[in-house]
C-alpha positions as a Python dict, from the first residue, in 0.01 Angstrom:
ca = {
    (1, 'X'): (0, 0, 0),
    (2, 'X'): (127, 345, -91),
    (3, 'X'): (86, 595, 190),
    (4, 'X'): (245, 889, 368),
    (5, 'X'): (176, 896, 740),
    (6, 'X'): (228, 1209, 945),
    (7, 'X'): (322, 1204, 1313),
    (8, 'X'): (465, 1426, 1583),
    (9, 'X'): (173, 1654, 1656),
    (10, 'X'): (68, 1762, 2001),
    (11, 'X'): (-32, 2047, 2226),
    (12, 'X'): (203, 2344, 2256),
    (13, 'X'): (179, 2697, 2385),
    (14, 'X'): (205, 3001, 2164),
    (15, 'X'): (566, 3053, 2066),
    (16, 'X'): (651, 2686, 2103),
    (17, 'X'): (796, 2444, 1851),
    (18, 'X'): (713, 2105, 1707),
    (19, 'X'): (869, 1882, 1445),
    (20, 'X'): (639, 1669, 1234),
    (21, 'X'): (753, 1360, 1050),
    (22, 'X'): (618, 1203, 733),
    (23, 'X'): (696, 837, 679),
    (24, 'X'): (635, 733, 320),
    (25, 'X'): (580, 374, 219),
    (26, 'X'): (565, 241, -134),
    (27, 'X'): (671, 576, -277),
    (28, 'X'): (986, 785, -270),
    (29, 'X'): (997, 1128, -108),
    (30, 'X'): (1320, 1209, -292),
    (31, 'X'): (1182, 1156, -641),
    (32, 'X'): (845, 1323, -602),
    (33, 'X'): (672, 1640, -494),
    (34, 'X'): (603, 1630, -121),
    (35, 'X'): (378, 1875, 53),
    (36, 'X'): (269, 1948, 405),
    (37, 'X'): (-98, 2040, 426),
    (38, 'X'): (-325, 2137, 709),
    (39, 'X'): (-694, 2134, 774),
    (40, 'X'): (-846, 2343, 1049),
    (41, 'X'): (-1200, 2274, 1172),
    (42, 'X'): (-1452, 2394, 918),
    (43, 'X'): (-1188, 2458, 655),
    (44, 'X'): (-1060, 2270, 357),
    (45, 'X'): (-723, 2107, 347),
    (46, 'X'): (-465, 2348, 212),
    (47, 'X'): (-100, 2340, 118),
    (48, 'X'): (142, 2495, 367),
    (49, 'X'): (491, 2401, 252),
    (50, 'X'): (618, 2189, -32),
    (51, 'X'): (942, 2043, -159),
    (52, 'X'): (1006, 1956, -519),
    (53, 'X'): (1190, 1645, -628),
    (54, 'X'): (1492, 1867, -681),
    (55, 'X'): (1483, 1977, -319),
    (56, 'X'): (1363, 2333, -356),
    (57, 'X'): (1099, 2444, -110),
    (58, 'X'): (831, 2707, -89),
    (59, 'X'): (567, 2797, 164),
    (60, 'X'): (267, 3016, 219),
    (61, 'X'): (342, 3364, 344),
    (62, 'X'): (195, 3314, 691),
    (63, 'X'): (456, 3050, 781),
    (64, 'X'): (761, 3189, 605),
    (65, 'X'): (1047, 3224, 849),
    (66, 'X'): (872, 2995, 1098),
    (67, 'X'): (824, 2660, 920),
    (68, 'X'): (1104, 2467, 752),
    (69, 'X'): (1067, 2152, 547),
    (70, 'X'): (1340, 1893, 502),
    (71, 'X'): (1375, 1531, 404),
    (72, 'X'): (1595, 1231, 469),
    (73, 'X'): (1624, 1030, 151),
    (74, 'X'): (1782, 733, 324),
    (75, 'X'): (1491, 704, 566),
    (76, 'X'): (1236, 801, 302),
    (77, 'X'): (1093, 1058, 539),
    (78, 'X'): (1007, 1426, 524),
    (79, 'X'): (991, 1667, 815),
    (80, 'X'): (830, 1993, 907),
    (81, 'X'): (1003, 2201, 1171),
    (82, 'X'): (755, 2450, 1312),
    (83, 'X'): (875, 2737, 1529),
    (84, 'X'): (702, 3037, 1683),
    (85, 'X'): (371, 2856, 1666),
    (86, 'X'): (53, 3061, 1681),
    (87, 'X'): (-305, 2962, 1762),
    (88, 'X'): (-396, 3003, 1394),
    (89, 'X'): (-159, 2715, 1318),
    (90, 'X'): (-393, 2478, 1499),
    (91, 'X'): (-503, 2209, 1253),
    (92, 'X'): (-462, 1849, 1150),
    (93, 'X'): (-144, 1829, 944),
    (94, 'X'): (-101, 1585, 659),
    (95, 'X'): (178, 1507, 421),
    (96, 'X'): (103, 1427, 62),
    (97, 'X'): (333, 1273, -196),
    (98, 'X'): (249, 1347, -556),
    (99, 'X'): (363, 1102, -817),
    (100, 'X'): (262, 1132, -1180),
    (101, 'X'): (-27, 1357, -1089),
    (102, 'X'): (-168, 1133, -819),
    (103, 'X'): (-161, 1238, -454),
    (104, 'X'): (-95, 981, -184),
    (105, 'X'): (-201, 1049, 172),
    (106, 'X'): (-196, 882, 507),
    (107, 'X'): (-305, 962, 857),
    (108, 'X'): (-275, 1318, 974),
    (109, 'X'): (-147, 1449, 1304),
    (110, 'X'): (-318, 1707, 1522),
    (111, 'X'): (-133, 2023, 1620),
    (112, 'X'): (-299, 2238, 1884),
    (113, 'X'): (-150, 2573, 1980),
    (114, 'X'): (-288, 2725, 2298),
    (115, 'X'): (-293, 3099, 2359),
}
């Protein structure tokens, strides 16, 4: 089964940090587009940060300077380092791996930022 499971979420206070992990199975994070998405209650899932197969990254403006994406090709994992967390960052976070136009998902992980 092809999947990308996110983990590492939790409850943090405003200004805190968390590192999320994305473990991919059946698909390579190094050869494909990998994105971190989030879905807050009542909202649609939306892209937050992505990394191309070449390793370049980009993010939405609200997390620039706070969120950093990386990957470990040997472990076939991607990561999202989140610093200076704000209550508006509260959401379920997912990683998605896009291969040949098809997106593969797995379980998400809940991040809750208290004020």
